[in-house]
N, C-alpha and C positions, 0 to 999 in steps of 0.2 A: 578618490571615487566621487563622481559627481552625483547630484541629487537624483537625476533620471535613473541611474543605475540602482540606487537605493530603493526608489519606488518600484522599479521592475522586480527587484528581489522580494520586496514586501508583497507585491501582487502575486508573484509565483508562490510564495509561502502560503498565502491565503487560499489560492486555488488548489494547491497540493493538499492542504489541510482538509478542504472540502472533499476532495477525491478520497483521501485516506479515511475520513469519517464515514463516507457513504459505503465504502468497501467493507469496513469493519462492522458497521451497524446492519448491513444487509446480510452478511454471512454469519455473524456471531451466534445468534439464537439457533439457527438450523445446524450449525456445526456442533454446538453444545448438545442438542437433541440427538444427533447422529452418533456422536462419540459416547454419550451416556447410554444410549440404547445398545450399542455394540459392546462396550467395555464393562458396563454394569457397575462402574465406580464413579460416583459424582466428582470425587477429587481429581480423577484422571481427566474427566471431561473439562473441568475447570482449568486444569493445567494446559490441555491442548488449545483451548480457546484463548487463554491468556498468552500463551506462546505465539499463537497466530497474531493476536492484536499487537503485541510488543514487536514482533518481527516486521509487520507492516509499518508501524510507526517509525522504527529505526531505519528501515529501508527508505521510506519517504524522506526523512530528515537527512539521511546520508546523500540522497540524490540532490536535495536542495542545497546542501552545503557545498557540493562540488561544482555548482553552476557559477558562471561568471559572465556578467554583462559588460559590454564595452561600447555603450552608446555615447554618442557625442551630444553636445548641447543642442544642436539644431537638427536632430534626427526627426524625420517625419513620424507621425503617430503609428502608421501601419508597420514601421520597422520595430517598434516596441511590441506590437501585437504578435508579429511573427517571431521575434526573439523569445518572448515569454512562452508562446506556443511550442517553439522548438525545445525549450527546457522542460515544459510540461509533458512533452512526448516521452522524455526519458523517465519521468515519474510513472506514466502509464505503462511503459515497456517493462520496467523493473517490477512493478506490482503484478503485472500479468505473468511474468516469468516465475515470480514467487508463488502466485496462486496455482500455476501449473504444477510446480514441484510439490506444493502442499497438498494439492488434490491427489497427486500420485501417492504420496505418503498415506493419506487418510484412506484412499481406495485399497491399498495393500493392507492396512490395518483392519478395515472392515471385512475384506475378503478372507483374511486369515482367521479372524476371531469369529466370524459368522459360522464358518465350517466347524469350528471347535465347539461352539455352543449348541449346534443342531444335532 
C-alpha cells in the first residue's frame, strides 16, 4: 500500500468521524427527550439513545473498513478528492438508511405508547 492510499484512508476516517459526531450530537438530546416523555422510564430512554449512538458508530466504522483506495503515485489531486468523496457517499447513504429505519421504529413506539397513556 502506498503512502497516498494511507493518507486517503486517514482523511476519509476523519471526515466520517465528523459526520458521525454531527449526527449523534444533533439527534441525541431530542431523541432522549422524546423517548423519556413517551415511555416514562429514564433507563429506557438512555438505552434507546445509547443503542442509537452505538449503531451509528459501528455502521460508520464498518463502512470505512470496507473501503479500498488504489491510487497510483502520480495521480492528480482531484482524483483523490473524487475517490474520497465516493467513499464518503457510502457513509452518508448507510447513515441515512439507518436513520430512516430508526425513525420508523421510534415513530411506531411513540404511536403505540401515546395511545396507551392517553
